[in-house]
N, C-alpha and C positions, 0 to 999 in steps of 0.2 A: 405914626401911621395914621392915615386918615381913612378910616374904614367907611365913613359915611359915603364917600364916593365909591368906595368899594372895599377896601379891605386892609390891611395890615401892616406888618411890621417890621419891620423891623428895622431902622434908621441908620441904618447905616452902621449898624453896629456889629455886623457879623464879620467885620474885618478881623484878620488875625492880629493878635497882640504878641509881639515877639518877646522872648525872655531877655532880660537885661542884667548886666553885672552890677548895677548900683540902682538905688531907689531914684525914681524920676517922677517929677510932676510936670504935666503939660497942659496947655490950654489951646483952644483954637476958635477962630471966628471965620465965617465964610458966607458965601452966597451961591445959589444955584439958579440957573435960568428956569429949570423945571426940577422939582423934587419928585423923583420917581423911586419908590422903595420896593425892592423885590419885584420889579416889573409892574408895579401899580402906581398910577399917578396920584400924587398927594396935593401938590400946589405949584403954581408957577411963581417965579421971582421970589424964592424963599430964602430968608436969612437964617443963619443958625450959629450956635456957639456951644462949646463943650469944655469939660475939664476932666483930667484923668490922673490917677496916681498908680504907679507900679512899684512894688517893693523889690528888694534884692532877691527875695525868695520866690518871686513869681506871682504873688498875689496882686490883683488889680481891682480897682474900683473907679467908677466914673459916672458922669451924668452928661446929658446932651439935650439941647433945647432947639426947637425949630418952629418957624412961623408956618402954619398950615391953613391960613386964610380965615377960618372960622374961630381960630384960637391958637393956643400954644401946645405943642407936643412936648412932653417932658419924659425923658428916658432915664432910668437908673440901671446900672449893671455892675456886677462884680464877679470874680472868679479866680481861677488859678491857671497859670501856664507853666509847662515843664518840658523836659527833654533836652536834647542837644541842638542848640540853635544852628550848628553847622551841618546837621544831618536831618533829624526829624523832631518836630516839636508838636505839642498837643495843647488843647484848651478845654476847660470845662467851667461853665459859669451860668449866671442867671441874668435875664433882662426883663424889666418891667416897663411897659409903655402906658403913660397916663396923659389925660387931657384935662387941663385945669378948669375949663368951663363945661366939662361933661358933655361935649357934643359927640363923643364917641365912647365905646366901651373900653374896658381894660384888657391889655394883653400881658400874659405872663408866660415866660418860656425858659427852658433849659437850653443852653448853647454848648455844642460840642464841636471841636475842630481838630484837624490833623493837617500838618504842613510839612512839606519836604521839597526843598529847592523852589522851582517855579510853580509847584502844584499845591493847591489848597482845597480841602474839603470841609465845608461847614454845614452843620445840621442844627436846626432849631425845632424843638418839640414844645409846642405851646398850647395854651387855652385862651380863647377869646370870649368875653362876656357879651353875648349877643342880645341881651334883654333890652338895652337902651334904645337900639335902633330897629331891631327886627322881632323882638319878642320870642326868640328861638332858643334862649338859654345858652349854656356854655357850648362852644364849638371847638373841638380839638383839631389841631393841624400839625403838619410837619412840613418844614421848608428846607430843601437841600440845595446847595450850590457847589459847583465845581469851577475853580478858577485856575487859569494858567496865566502867570504874570512874569514874563522874562524881565531881567534886570533893566533892559532897554527895549523900547518899542511898545506896541500896544498890548493890552491885557484882554483876555477872553473869559467870559463867565456864562455858564448855563445854570439857570435857576428853575426849580421844580416845586410846585405845591401839591400837597395831598392831604386827605383827611376831611372831616366834616366842614371845616371852614371853606374849603374849595367848593364843595358841593352846594352849600347853603348861603354863602355870603359873596363869593367872588363874582357871581353872574346875576345880580339882582334886577338891573334895569337897563343898562346901557348897551350891553353886549351879550348876545345869546351864547350860552355855553356850547362849545363845540361838541359834535356827536361823539368824538373820541373821549371826551371828558378831560382832556389835557388842560393844564394851567401852568404853562412853561414860558420862559422867555430867554432870549439870547442878548448879551451885552458885549459890545466891543468898545474899548475906551483907550485913552492915552492921557498920561499925566506928565506935565513938564514942570520940574522942580527948580526953583531959584534958591540955591542953598544959603547965600548970605542973608537975604531978607526972610528966609524960611517961608516962602510963598509957593503954593502949588497952583498951577493952571491946568484945568482938565476939560476933556470933551468926551462924550460917550454917545454911541448910537445904540438904541435899545429897540429890539424887535420882538413882537409877540402877536400871533394871530388869535390868541386866547384871552389875554389880559388887557385892561384899559391902560395903555401907556401914554395917552394924550388926555388933555382936559376934556371931560364930558361937556356936551353930548358927542364929541368926536369919537369915532370908532376906528381911527387909523391904526395900522399895524406897526408904524415906526415913529420914533421920536428922537430928536437930537438935543442933547443937553450940554450946557457949558457951566463951569464953576471956577471959583477962586477961593483959596483957603490960606489963612495966615496962622502959623503955629508958633506958640511960645513954649519954651522948655527950660526946666531948671533941674539939675541933678544934685543929689545930696551924697 
């Protein structure tokens, strides 16, 4: 998360992690025309890579790296998933966001998720170290997203920020905080998967009158992003 432009985090890691019947190791590399995380612009033309391990019992651990212009974002995460994958599953875990050249503060959060069919609810409860950029100390935040993702067709996501982080960090310079105090965004996207080469092609339209969805100093309310991702998988 590139908070210097504004704020946070969380990389893309709030995606649900399904329960599996056997241990699995996966890796991925990809590129995005615009890296927008939780409704907040991070960098344009951003390359990324990640690696994950999921055990037979539902434990997962992984890491993810992304180019954010001024340096490298490095995320580490782990947790547990359970439930009946044909009915309702849940997730509880931890994610830490770090920046190797210290151009941004640290993010630490607890991740909770509940998934049923096309419905996904994800909640991140975190703390941001605001001393490096703003001198305001730790900033607590909660990020909540609701996603509807049919097996075929587009997906729909509503993301909502709350807490100190929203109040003190999200609206520092480029965009005036709305009188309502909202910090929400809407995302509509579509992913086309090529199964044999394990390549995903994606497009997403992101709208927010509150957050910075485009590269500053732009204050536009819309952005359109494109991406490509290659996945490598090995089951044990």
